[in-house]
C-alpha positions as CSV (number, residue, x, y, z in Angstrom):
1,M,94.4,118.2,80.5
2,H,92.8,115.2,82.1
3,T,94.4,113.5,85.1
4,L,95.5,109.9,84.8
5,R,95.1,107.1,87.3
6,A,97.3,104.1,88.2
7,K,97.3,101.3,90.8
8,F,100.4,100.6,92.8
9,K,101.2,97.4,94.9
10,N,97.8,96.1,93.7
11,E,96.0,98.3,96.2
12,I,97.0,102.0,96.1
13,I,95.2,104.2,93.6
14,A,96.9,107.5,92.7
15,E,95.9,110.2,90.2
16,F,99.0,111.5,88.3
17,L,100.2,113.7,85.6
18,P,103.5,113.6,83.7
19,P,105.6,116.8,83.2
20,K,105.4,118.6,79.8
21,H,109.1,117.8,79.2
22,N,111.4,114.9,80.3
23,S,112.1,115.1,84.0
24,D,113.1,112.9,87.0
25,K,111.6,115.3,89.5
26,I,108.7,113.8,91.4
27,V,106.1,115.3,93.8
28,I,103.8,113.1,95.9
29,L,100.7,114.8,97.5
30,C,99.4,113.6,100.8
31,D,95.9,114.5,101.9
32,G,94.7,115.7,105.3
33,L,92.0,113.7,107.1
34,P,89.2,113.7,106.3
35,T,89.1,115.3,102.9
36,L,87.7,114.9,99.4
37,P,90.4,113.6,97.1
38,N,90.3,116.4,94.6
39,K,93.7,118.0,93.8
40,K,93.4,118.4,90.0
41,K,94.5,122.1,90.1
42,L,97.5,121.2,92.2
43,L,98.4,118.2,89.9
44,K,98.2,120.5,86.8
45,F,100.2,123.2,88.7
46,F,103.2,120.8,89.4
47,S,103.0,119.2,85.9
48,K,103.4,122.6,84.3
49,K,106.3,123.3,86.6
50,G,108.2,120.3,85.2
51,F,107.3,117.6,87.8
52,W,105.8,114.2,87.7
53,V,103.1,114.5,90.3
54,F,101.1,111.9,92.1
55,H,98.1,112.2,94.4
56,L,97.5,109.0,96.3
57,R,94.6,107.6,98.2
58,Y,95.9,105.9,101.4
59,R,95.3,102.2,101.7
60,G,91.8,101.6,102.9
61,T,90.4,105.0,101.8
62,W,88.3,106.0,98.8
63,E,89.3,103.9,95.7
64,S,92.3,102.2,97.2
65,G,92.1,98.7,98.6
66,G,93.4,97.5,102.0
67,E,92.7,98.6,105.5
68,F,93.3,102.2,106.6
69,L,95.8,102.5,109.5
70,Q,96.7,98.9,109.5
71,N,100.2,100.1,108.7
72,S,101.6,103.6,109.1
73,P,100.4,105.7,106.1
74,E,103.9,106.8,105.0
75,Q,104.4,103.2,103.8
76,D,101.9,103.9,101.1
77,V,104.0,106.7,99.8
78,L,107.2,104.7,100.0
79,D,105.5,101.8,98.1
80,I,104.6,104.1,95.3
81,I,108.2,105.4,95.1
82,D,109.4,101.8,95.0
83,E,107.2,100.9,92.0
84,L,107.9,104.0,89.9
85,P,111.1,102.6,88.2
86,K,109.4,99.2,87.7
87,G,106.7,100.7,85.6
88,F,103.0,101.5,86.0
89,K,100.0,101.8,83.8
90,D,97.3,104.4,83.3
91,G,94.0,102.8,84.1
92,W,92.1,104.9,81.5
93,N,93.9,103.9,78.3
94,G,96.5,101.4,79.3
95,D,99.5,103.6,78.5
96,K,102.6,102.5,80.3
97,Y,105.1,104.7,82.2
98,K,108.4,104.3,84.0
99,V,110.1,107.0,86.1
100,N,113.5,106.9,87.8
101,P,112.8,108.7,91.1
102,K,116.0,110.6,91.6
103,E,114.5,113.7,93.2
104,V,111.4,113.0,95.3
105,C,109.5,115.6,97.2
106,V,106.6,114.7,99.5
107,V,104.1,117.4,100.2
108,G,101.3,117.1,102.7
109,S,99.0,119.1,105.0
110,S,97.6,118.3,108.4
111,F,97.4,114.5,108.6
112,G,99.2,114.5,105.3
113,G,101.8,116.7,106.8
114,A,102.5,114.0,109.4
115,T,102.7,111.5,106.5
116,A,105.2,113.7,104.8
117,L,107.3,114.2,107.9
118,M,107.4,110.4,108.5
119,C,108.6,110.0,104.9
120,A,111.5,112.3,105.7
121,R,113.2,109.4,107.5
122,S,113.7,107.6,104.1
123,D,116.7,108.1,101.9
124,L,114.4,107.8,99.0
125,V,112.8,111.2,99.8
126,K,115.0,114.2,99.2
127,K,112.6,117.0,100.3
128,V,109.5,117.4,102.4
129,V,107.1,120.3,102.5
130,A,104.4,120.3,105.2
131,F,101.5,122.7,105.8
132,S,100.0,122.8,109.3
133,P,101.4,119.3,110.0
134,L,100.3,117.2,112.9
135,V,103.5,116.3,114.8
136,D,102.1,114.8,118.0
137,W,98.8,112.9,118.4
138,T,99.0,113.5,122.2
139,E,98.8,117.2,121.9
140,P,95.3,118.5,122.5
141,S,93.4,120.3,119.7
142,E,91.3,123.3,120.5
143,E,88.6,122.5,117.9
144,E,89.1,118.8,117.1
145,P,89.9,116.6,120.2
146,L,91.2,113.4,118.8
147,D,88.4,111.1,120.1
148,K,85.7,113.4,118.7
149,F,87.7,113.7,115.5
150,V,87.8,110.0,115.0
151,E,84.1,109.6,115.8
152,Q,83.2,112.3,113.3
153,I,85.1,110.5,110.5
154,K,83.5,107.2,111.2
155,N,80.0,108.7,111.3
156,S,80.3,111.1,108.4
157,F,82.5,109.4,105.8
158,Y,81.3,105.8,106.2
159,N,83.2,103.6,103.8
160,A,85.5,106.3,102.5
161,Y,87.8,105.4,105.4
162,R,87.7,101.7,106.0
163,S,89.4,100.9,109.3
164,T,88.7,99.1,112.6
165,D,88.3,100.4,116.1
166,K,91.6,98.8,117.0
167,N,93.4,100.8,114.2
168,W,91.8,104.1,115.2
169,Q,92.8,103.5,118.8
170,K,96.4,103.2,117.7
171,L,96.3,107.0,117.0
172,L,95.1,107.7,120.5
173,T,98.0,106.0,122.1
174,G,100.6,108.4,120.5
175,K,102.8,105.4,119.8
176,F,101.7,104.9,116.2
177,F,102.3,107.2,113.2
178,N,103.6,110.0,115.4
179,P,106.4,112.2,114.1
180,I,107.5,113.4,117.5
181,N,108.6,109.9,118.3
182,H,111.1,110.0,115.4
183,I,113.0,113.3,115.8
184,N,116.3,111.5,115.8
185,E,115.6,109.9,112.5
186,I,114.6,113.0,110.5
187,D,117.1,115.2,108.7
188,G,115.6,118.6,109.2
189,K,117.7,120.1,106.4
190,K,115.3,118.5,103.9
191,V,112.1,119.7,105.7
192,L,110.1,122.9,105.1
193,V,107.1,123.7,107.3
194,F,104.4,126.4,107.1
195,H,102.1,127.1,110.0
196,A,99.8,129.9,111.2
197,K,99.6,131.4,114.7
198,D,95.8,131.4,114.5
199,D,95.5,127.7,113.6
200,K,92.9,126.2,116.0
201,I,93.0,122.7,114.6
202,I,96.7,122.2,115.3
203,N,98.5,124.6,117.7
204,F,101.6,126.1,116.2
205,N,103.8,125.8,119.4
206,P,104.4,122.0,119.3
207,V,105.1,122.2,115.6
208,Q,107.6,125.1,116.1
209,N,109.3,123.1,118.9
210,F,109.4,120.0,116.7
211,C,111.0,122.0,113.8
212,K,113.7,123.4,116.2
213,K,114.6,120.0,117.5
214,I,115.1,118.5,114.0
215,G,116.6,121.7,112.5
216,A,113.9,122.2,109.9
217,T,113.0,125.4,108.1
218,F,109.9,126.8,109.9
219,I,107.8,129.6,108.4
220,L,105.2,131.0,110.8
221,K,102.4,133.2,109.4
222,K,100.4,135.5,111.7
223,K,97.1,134.5,110.1
224,G,95.7,131.9,107.8
225,G,94.1,129.3,110.0
226,H,94.6,125.7,109.2
227,F,96.5,125.6,105.9
228,S,95.5,123.2,103.1
229,L,97.7,122.0,100.2
230,S,96.1,124.6,98.0
231,K,98.0,127.3,99.8
232,L,101.1,126.1,97.9
233,M,99.9,127.6,94.6
234,R,99.7,131.1,96.1
235,F,102.8,133.2,95.1
236,G,103.8,134.1,98.7
237,F,104.1,130.4,99.4
238,W,105.2,129.0,96.1
239,W,108.3,131.1,95.6
240,K,109.6,129.9,99.0
241,V,108.8,126.3,98.1
242,R,110.4,126.7,94.7
243,K,113.6,128.1,96.3
244,F,113.6,125.2,98.8
245,L,113.2,122.6,96.1
246,K,116.2,124.0,94.2
């Protein structure tokens, strides 16, 4: 099974797979930062479970056009959802598709977890699943202080993340793309969060407190480190996600 590719809003590239049978259930995968955009196993996993599944590249990253962090990344997700019922085309063979997004779940980890949580403010999104999500840019990280983190991305990934110093600085202010600033806008009933106590990239305490404030389902593991999206395919995680999505 080969993954397909489509362009949304003339800028956003997303790999996708349709479900084996007719379905209006949609999953959108949001990457951490930085990461290599390879989620083929997860795309196939959701497709076999009966979901339309999309793995986007944020604007200004990898194959997508635009400027990274010019706008808050959740807008890229919402723009894809907006275009699904209008129709989109597979870039490989030109086949056309149209999906009525009745049940949309956004799944993300780390930076992508923040993206997913920000999407939870939208009525278009019915469920959000976040693994080790970033909830507050102003909280210090044991292993990745934010200024060092930004510098490493700029020096190591070059044109894979095309942004400006001004845009990167917006993250440092804590006023931009920061879930903690929107706790009154997020319905925690549609949010499921997984985190580990030994996560040294993002401390679990601020995340646990955030989930309590919004009334989200928070599952804390003793060990596991910084969770990636691939954790979802493990039985101990998937059965909880599956139950939550139902």
